[in-house]
Backbone as numpy.savetxt, mean C-alpha at the origin, in Angstrom:
# Nx Ny Nz CAx CAy CAz Cx Cy Cz
-16.78 77.02 32.02 -17.92 76.60 31.40 -16.99 75.85 29.94
-16.14 76.55 30.09 -14.96 76.20 28.56 -14.43 75.18 29.86
-13.78 75.21 30.38 -12.69 74.58 31.34 -13.37 72.83 31.18
-14.82 73.07 31.65 -15.53 71.76 31.97 -15.61 71.30 31.08
-15.72 72.15 29.37 -15.95 71.46 28.19 -14.83 70.85 28.25
-13.11 71.18 28.62 -12.18 70.95 27.77 -12.01 69.67 28.90
-12.05 69.62 29.77 -11.73 68.01 31.16 -12.89 67.20 30.08
-14.29 66.98 29.69 -14.54 66.39 29.03 -13.87 65.67 28.11
-13.85 66.80 27.35 -13.34 65.94 26.15 -12.02 64.97 26.46
-10.65 65.91 27.11 -9.39 64.62 27.88 -9.88 63.79 28.15
-11.23 63.59 29.35 -11.61 62.35 29.78 -12.30 61.73 28.79
-12.91 62.01 27.93 -13.20 61.12 26.61 -12.38 60.26 25.75
-11.25 61.43 25.44 -10.24 60.63 24.09 -8.93 59.47 25.25
-8.97 60.02 26.68 -8.43 59.19 27.21 -8.87 57.33 27.63
-10.32 58.05 27.76 -11.30 56.72 27.66 -11.43 55.88 26.26
-11.27 56.91 25.32 -10.82 55.68 23.98 -9.30 54.94 23.94
-8.24 55.89 24.60 -6.76 54.97 24.46 -7.15 53.75 25.57
-8.08 53.96 26.26 -7.33 52.99 27.23 -8.69 51.58 26.32
-9.66 52.15 25.81 -10.58 51.06 25.07 -9.61 50.10 24.09
-8.78 50.79 22.87 -7.93 50.82 22.10 -6.85 49.60 22.80
-6.45 49.92 23.70 -5.45 48.62 24.57 -5.56 47.82 24.18
-4.45 46.17 23.76 -5.00 45.46 23.81 -4.77 44.32 25.07
-5.64 43.92 25.37 -5.47 42.66 26.47 -4.44 41.95 26.79
-3.50 41.89 27.99 -2.08 41.40 28.15 -2.47 40.00 27.97
-1.56 39.17 27.80 -1.92 37.14 26.91 -1.81 37.21 28.23
-2.41 35.86 28.44 -2.02 35.09 29.83 -0.37 34.65 30.10
-0.42 34.57 31.45 0.96 34.28 31.83 0.78 32.75 31.48
2.42 32.24 30.98 2.71 31.07 30.70 2.42 30.47 28.87
2.03 31.46 28.63 1.73 31.34 27.18 2.63 31.70 26.39
3.70 30.40 25.86 4.81 30.68 24.70 3.80 31.01 23.46
4.22 32.03 22.80 3.70 32.61 21.20 4.27 31.90 20.35
5.27 30.86 20.52 6.21 30.65 19.49 6.20 29.32 19.19
5.22 28.58 20.65 4.98 27.32 20.89 3.48 27.31 20.66
2.95 27.98 19.83 1.63 28.57 19.71 1.90 28.37 17.70
2.65 28.41 17.12 2.80 28.61 16.06 3.41 27.01 15.39
4.21 26.78 16.57 4.82 25.50 15.79 4.33 24.15 16.24
3.21 23.72 17.10 3.09 23.05 17.64 2.09 22.42 16.55
1.39 23.07 15.75 0.71 22.27 14.23 1.44 21.88 13.75
2.40 21.97 12.86 3.29 21.72 12.28 4.46 20.72 12.54
4.44 20.72 13.66 5.24 19.60 13.98 4.35 18.03 14.52
3.11 18.29 14.50 2.25 17.10 15.10 1.92 17.09 13.50
1.29 17.94 12.61 1.37 17.10 11.21 2.57 16.74 10.46
4.15 17.04 11.02 5.02 15.81 10.53 5.09 14.63 11.03
4.75 14.46 12.71 5.10 13.52 13.22 3.82 12.46 12.20
2.45 13.19 11.86 1.46 12.08 10.75 1.96 11.78 10.44
2.62 12.13 9.53 2.59 12.11 7.45 4.32 10.78 8.28
4.44 10.75 9.02 5.53 9.75 9.48 5.33 8.41 10.00
4.18 8.83 10.41 3.45 7.69 10.89 2.54 6.75 10.18
2.03 7.63 9.15 1.03 7.64 7.91 2.08 6.46 6.91
3.27 7.52 6.39 4.51 6.64 5.49 4.69 5.34 6.01
5.06 5.35 7.42 5.73 3.77 8.22 4.13 2.66 7.96
2.96 3.14 8.76 1.89 2.24 7.98 2.03 1.60 6.72
1.91 2.64 5.83 1.48 2.42 4.67 2.61 1.56 3.59
4.24 1.75 4.65 5.14 0.42 4.18 4.82 -0.41 4.66
4.40 -0.35 5.96 4.45 -1.91 6.66 3.05 -2.86 6.09
2.21 -2.46 5.42 1.07 -2.71 4.95 1.56 -3.40 3.57
2.18 -2.75 3.22 2.64 -3.26 1.76 3.41 -4.07 1.30
4.64 -3.69 2.70 5.21 -5.23 2.79 4.68 -6.71 3.19
3.37 -6.32 4.12 2.79 -6.92 4.79 1.83 -8.08 3.51
1.47 -7.09 2.59 0.62 -7.89 1.41 1.80 -8.85 0.45
2.68 -8.14 -0.08 3.28 -8.81 -0.53 4.15 -9.69 -0.26
4.76 -10.43 1.41 4.72 -11.07 1.94 3.97 -12.54 1.59
2.33 -11.84 1.98 1.59 -13.01 1.58 1.92 -13.40 0.60
1.71 -12.13 -0.63 1.15 -12.97 -1.82 2.31 -13.96 -2.69
3.76 -13.80 -1.53 5.08 -14.60 -1.84 4.29 -15.85 -1.50
3.81 -15.58 0.07 3.83 -17.20 0.10 2.90 -17.54 -0.59
1.60 -17.62 -0.70 0.54 -17.70 -2.17 0.76 -18.06 -3.41
1.51 -17.38 -3.48 1.95 -18.06 -5.28 3.32 -19.16 -4.86
4.29 -19.44 -3.97 4.76 -20.17 -3.83 4.13 -21.48 -3.52
3.35 -21.93 -2.74 2.12 -22.92 -2.44 1.51 -23.24 -3.68
1.01 -21.85 -4.35 0.57 -22.15 -5.99 1.78 -22.60 -7.16
2.67 -22.38 -6.93 3.44 -22.98 -7.71 3.74 -24.41 -7.47
4.20 -24.95 -6.11 4.27 -26.55 -5.58 3.42 -27.08 -5.86
2.30 -26.34 -6.22 1.47 -27.38 -5.86 0.70 -27.85 -7.65
0.67 -27.08 -8.46 1.15 -27.20 -9.85 2.42 -28.01 -10.27
3.35 -27.85 -10.08 4.71 -28.57 -10.42 4.47 -29.56 -10.01
3.63 -30.06 -9.06 4.02 -31.17 -8.62 2.59 -32.11 -8.89
2.04 -31.60 -9.57 0.44 -32.24 -10.00 0.99 -32.95 -11.00
1.41 -33.97 -11.17 2.01 -35.17 -12.24 1.52 -36.34 -11.49
0.49 -37.38 -12.22 0.13 -38.20 -11.37 -0.41 -39.91 -12.36
0.19 -39.58 -13.99 0.62 -40.11 -14.67 -1.01 -40.45 -15.66
-0.24 -40.65 -17.40 -1.92 -40.45 -18.05 -2.27 -39.07 -18.64
-3.27 -38.77 -18.58 -3.63 -37.53 -18.73 -3.74 -36.64 -17.20
-3.06 -37.11 -16.56 -3.40 -36.29 -14.96 -1.89 -35.63 -14.64
-1.39 -35.11 -15.96 0.03 -34.56 -16.21 -0.31 -32.68 -16.36
0.08 -32.06 -15.81 -0.27 -30.75 -15.62 0.54 -30.37 -16.88
1.37 -30.29 -17.44 2.03 -30.22 -18.54 1.53 -30.04 -19.54
0.86 -31.11 -19.84 -0.32 -31.70 -21.02 -1.14 -30.40 -21.25
-1.37 -29.63 -20.66 -2.56 -28.49 -20.66 -1.55 -27.09 -20.70
-2.51 -26.26 -22.25 -1.46 -24.41 -21.56 -2.15 -24.24 -20.86
-3.63 -24.51 -20.48 -3.66 -23.29 -19.14 -2.91 -23.65 -17.68
-2.71 -24.96 -17.80 -1.99 -25.16 -16.00 -0.10 -24.19 -16.46
0.46 -24.97 -17.64 1.21 -24.07 -18.09 1.25 -22.75 -18.05
0.63 -22.10 -18.56 0.07 -20.46 -17.95 0.51 -20.19 -16.37
-0.56 -21.22 -15.98 -0.44 -21.15 -14.43 0.76 -21.29 -13.61
1.19 -21.93 -14.15 2.68 -22.01 -13.81 3.79 -20.98 -13.55
3.84 -20.52 -15.01 4.83 -20.05 -14.90 4.52 -18.42 -14.53
3.08 -18.00 -14.17 2.76 -16.81 -13.75 2.88 -17.11 -12.15
3.04 -18.48 -11.99 3.02 -18.10 -10.38 4.47 -18.46 -10.04
5.26 -18.41 -10.78 7.09 -18.52 -10.63 7.32 -17.00 -11.08
6.54 -16.25 -11.62 6.73 -14.81 -11.64 6.24 -13.64 -10.50
5.25 -14.25 -10.26 5.10 -13.77 -9.33 5.64 -13.61 -7.44
6.22 -15.16 -7.81 6.95 -15.43 -6.59 8.36 -14.86 -7.05
8.95 -14.84 -7.85 10.21 -13.76 -7.95 10.08 -12.31 -7.69
9.34 -11.57 -8.27 8.37 -10.39 -7.80 8.40 -9.98 -6.54
7.46 -10.58 -6.10 7.02 -10.53 -4.78 8.53 -10.84 -3.68
9.01 -11.54 -4.08 10.13 -11.76 -3.41 11.10 -10.46 -3.58
11.74 -10.42 -4.49 12.59 -9.07 -4.67 11.99 -7.78 -3.80
10.74 -7.70 -4.05 10.34 -6.72 -3.12 10.18 -6.43 -2.02
9.71 -7.70 -1.17 9.79 -7.96 -0.14 11.54 -8.17 0.17
12.25 -8.38 -0.24 13.84 -7.75 0.20 13.55 -6.71 0.15
13.79 -5.92 -0.98 13.94 -4.63 -1.12 13.73 -3.65 0.75
12.25 -3.91 0.53 11.16 -3.44 1.34 11.87 -3.55 2.87
12.34 -4.97 3.06 12.74 -5.34 4.22 14.45 -4.59 4.67
15.10 -5.12 3.70 16.21 -4.05 3.91 16.22 -2.63 4.06
14.90 -1.83 3.21 15.04 -0.19 3.82 14.49 -0.23 4.76
14.00 -0.48 5.46 13.27 -0.80 6.97 14.05 -1.13 8.12
15.07 -1.61 7.53 16.15 -2.76 8.76 16.93 -1.47 8.41
17.99 -0.91 7.32 18.27 0.14 7.46 18.54 1.74 7.36
17.21 1.69 6.78 17.10 3.44 6.35 17.38 3.82 5.51
18.23 3.23 4.24 18.50 3.44 3.00 17.74 2.98 1.94
17.74 3.84 1.03 16.91 2.86 -0.36 18.06 2.96 -1.10
17.33 1.34 -1.70 18.16 0.69 -2.68 18.29 1.50 -3.85
16.91 2.09 -4.29 16.91 2.78 -5.49 15.99 4.13 -5.17
16.08 4.99 -6.33 15.33 6.35 -5.87 14.52 6.29 -5.41
13.43 7.00 -4.60 12.12 6.82 -4.35 11.26 7.26 -5.08
11.39 7.99 -5.88 10.43 8.16 -7.44 10.40 6.95 -8.13
11.64 6.32 -8.73 11.71 5.45 -9.48 11.36 3.83 -8.73
11.41 3.74 -6.98 11.09 3.12 -6.63 9.36 2.92 -6.78
8.87 4.02 -6.39 7.41 4.26 -6.41 6.50 3.96 -8.06
7.63 4.50 -9.24 6.95 3.82 -10.57 6.76 2.35 -10.30
8.37 1.77 -9.90 7.92 0.43 -9.99 7.37 -0.59 -9.20
6.84 -0.28 -8.03 6.00 -0.81 -7.27 4.35 -0.53 -7.48
4.13 0.54 -8.39 3.15 0.65 -8.93 2.62 -0.61 -10.62
3.29 0.03 -11.22 3.36 -0.54 -12.16 3.62 -2.27 -12.43
4.81 -3.03 -11.62 4.62 -4.46 -11.49 3.71 -4.97 -10.59
3.08 -3.95 -9.60 1.82 -4.62 -8.64 0.81 -5.23 -9.64
0.91 -3.75 -10.48 -0.24 -4.24 -11.42 -0.78 -4.72 -12.34
0.65 -5.14 -13.29 0.99 -6.44 -13.57 0.61 -7.29 -13.91
1.81 -7.67 -12.72 2.12 -9.23 -11.68 0.00 -9.40 -11.32
-0.58 -8.40 -10.64 -2.04 -8.60 -10.44 -2.81 -8.98 -11.76
-2.71 -8.58 -12.67 -3.55 -9.02 -13.97 -3.05 -10.29 -14.40
-1.52 -10.52 -14.75 -1.19 -11.93 -15.46 -1.97 -13.39 -13.86
-1.89 -12.65 -12.86 -2.30 -13.45 -12.04 -4.31 -13.52 -11.87
-4.90 -12.76 -12.17 -6.07 -12.70 -12.76 -5.92 -13.37 -13.85
-5.59 -13.41 -14.87 -5.80 -13.79 -15.90 -5.63 -15.29 -15.86
-4.33 -16.11 -15.45 -4.16 -17.40 -15.33 -5.30 -18.12 -14.30
-5.65 -17.30 -13.35 -7.03 -17.92 -12.67 -7.81 -18.43 -13.77
-8.23 -17.22 -14.72 -9.49 -17.37 -15.55 -9.55 -18.56 -16.48
-7.80 -18.62 -17.18 -8.29 -19.63 -17.87 -7.92 -21.27 -17.39
-7.19 -20.99 -16.67 -7.76 -22.40 -15.83 -8.61 -22.96 -14.98
-9.78 -22.15 -14.78 -11.29 -22.20 -14.28 -11.87 -23.12 -14.75
-12.21 -22.76 -16.52 -13.33 -24.19 -17.17 -12.26 -25.03 -17.25
-11.01 -25.32 -17.64 -10.99 -26.48 -18.34 -10.89 -27.23 -16.57
-10.66 -26.77 -15.27 -11.22 -27.39 -14.42 -12.27 -27.94 -14.13
-12.91 -27.15 -14.18 -14.67 -27.51 -14.11 -14.72 -28.90 -14.72
-14.94 -28.24 -16.42 -15.19 -29.14 -17.10 -14.41 -30.81 -16.92
-13.37 -31.15 -16.67 -12.52 -32.44 -15.89 -13.32 -33.19 -14.66
-14.16 -31.82 -13.78 -14.19 -32.28 -12.42 -15.88 -32.70 -12.86
-16.57 -32.15 -13.61 -17.46 -32.95 -14.21 -17.54 -34.71 -14.99
-16.52 -34.96 -14.99 -16.83 -36.67 -15.53 -15.95 -37.40 -14.82
-14.87 -36.72 -14.00 -13.72 -37.28 -12.98 -13.43 -36.47 -11.94
-13.34 -36.67 -10.80 -12.79 -35.77 -9.31 -11.81 -36.72 -9.46
-10.85 -35.91 -8.98 -9.17 -37.08 -8.65 -8.75 -36.06 -7.49
-7.62 -36.25 -7.28 -6.33 -35.81 -6.42 -5.73 -34.73 -7.87
-5.81 -35.17 -9.03 -5.29 -34.09 -10.32 -6.08 -33.13 -10.45
-7.75 -33.17 -10.03 -8.48 -31.73 -10.51 -8.23 -31.78 -8.82
-8.35 -31.66 -7.90 -8.26 -30.88 -6.68 -7.09 -30.61 -6.28
-5.99 -31.10 -6.83 -4.74 -30.19 -6.44 -4.62 -28.37 -7.99
-4.87 -28.96 -9.28 -5.13 -28.31 -9.41 -6.57 -27.07 -9.10
-7.35 -27.11 -8.14 -8.20 -26.21 -8.14 -7.73 -25.39 -6.91
-6.85 -26.48 -6.05 -6.28 -25.62 -4.79 -5.16 -24.75 -5.67
-4.52 -25.29 -6.50 -3.44 -24.19 -7.31 -4.13 -22.98 -7.50
-5.03 -22.84 -8.45 -6.31 -21.54 -9.07 -6.83 -21.13 -7.20
-7.00 -21.52 -6.66 -7.44 -20.55 -5.48 -5.77 -19.99 -4.73
-5.09 -20.42 -4.39 -4.02 -20.27 -3.50 -3.65 -18.66 -4.84
-3.81 -18.88 -6.20 -3.09 -17.57 -6.91 -3.85 -16.61 -6.81
-5.07 -16.95 -6.57 -6.38 -16.18 -6.63 -6.01 -14.96 -5.73
-5.78 -15.63 -4.61 -5.95 -14.99 -3.36 -4.68 -13.90 -3.42
-3.37 -14.67 -4.04 -1.90 -14.04 -4.60 -2.41 -12.71 -5.33
-3.52 -12.80 -6.02 -3.98 -11.23 -6.75 -4.82 -10.33 -5.71
-5.13 -10.95 -5.21 -6.16 -10.49 -4.34 -4.75 -9.56 -3.19
-3.99 -9.96 -3.07 -2.67 -9.50 -2.52 -2.04 -8.36 -3.14
-2.14 -8.77 -4.23 -0.91 -7.88 -4.95 -1.88 -6.57 -5.25
-3.14 -6.84 -5.75 -4.35 -6.06 -6.21 -4.72 -4.85 -5.03
-4.20 -5.39 -3.82 -4.75 -4.22 -2.67 -3.26 -3.57 -2.75
-1.90 -4.01 -3.08 -0.81 -3.77 -2.84 -0.47 -2.37 -3.89
-1.03 -2.85 -5.27 -1.43 -1.74 -6.21 -2.19 -0.48 -6.08
-3.04 -0.74 -4.91 -3.71 0.55 -4.43 -2.89 1.41 -3.45
-2.61 0.94 -2.68 -1.04 1.57 -1.77 -0.40 1.79 -2.68
0.16 1.68 -3.70 1.54 2.19 -4.56 0.88 3.24 -4.86
-0.11 2.98 -5.52 -1.12 4.43 -6.41 -1.18 5.22 -5.24
-1.55 5.06 -3.95 -1.45 6.08 -3.55 -0.68 7.36 -3.05
0.22 6.08 -2.83 1.99 6.64 -2.41 2.43 8.01 -3.33
2.05 6.95 -4.71 2.96 8.20 -6.13 2.08 8.95 -6.37
0.65 8.96 -5.82 -0.25 10.58 -5.61 -0.18 11.66 -5.17
0.36 11.18 -3.82 0.93 11.87 -2.94 1.50 12.28 -2.59
3.40 12.03 -3.53 4.91 12.27 -3.68 5.07 13.29 -3.97
5.77 14.45 -3.02 5.78 15.90 -4.07 7.28 15.59 -4.55
7.08 16.66 -5.90 7.89 16.42 -6.47 8.64 17.88 -6.44
10.43 17.82 -6.41 11.19 19.20 -6.16 11.84 19.22 -6.99
């Protein structure tokens, strides 16, 4: 009777050992691959996102450069004699000055970004570049909005009394400056996002 009890105990103990044993891994499963595949995917996604943001910012600044140059040329050539001279109005001189500043800023930024994309080398430190992008985009965008806001009322008053090529050219220059503002405002959003997600070591 005692032998029977001992056998049952041994049998139960062996059964417990069998239940505790881990199940074997499925064939052709690489443990190291399971641990590293997620990290590699994350790094590739970060590279793609960074490239998309850089190209998007470059595109917006390129469009802003084009629009600012058109606004500059329209206003600078808006001289038709008598009272139809842009330099007789402070608002139009301000619009022209901001269009020149916007063209210079956007041109320098486009040149820098094209150089970095083509060579893979940074002209200035990334942290400094991020601050310049964020502050520069916001300042120039504000100036563009300010210049268009100041030029719109005087243009509306002129068009109420005399609608001519002078007022049409002024309105066109204002419109192009306003579109340039939107491009740099969107670029400022991208610059702010890049600056906020940058890791500092």
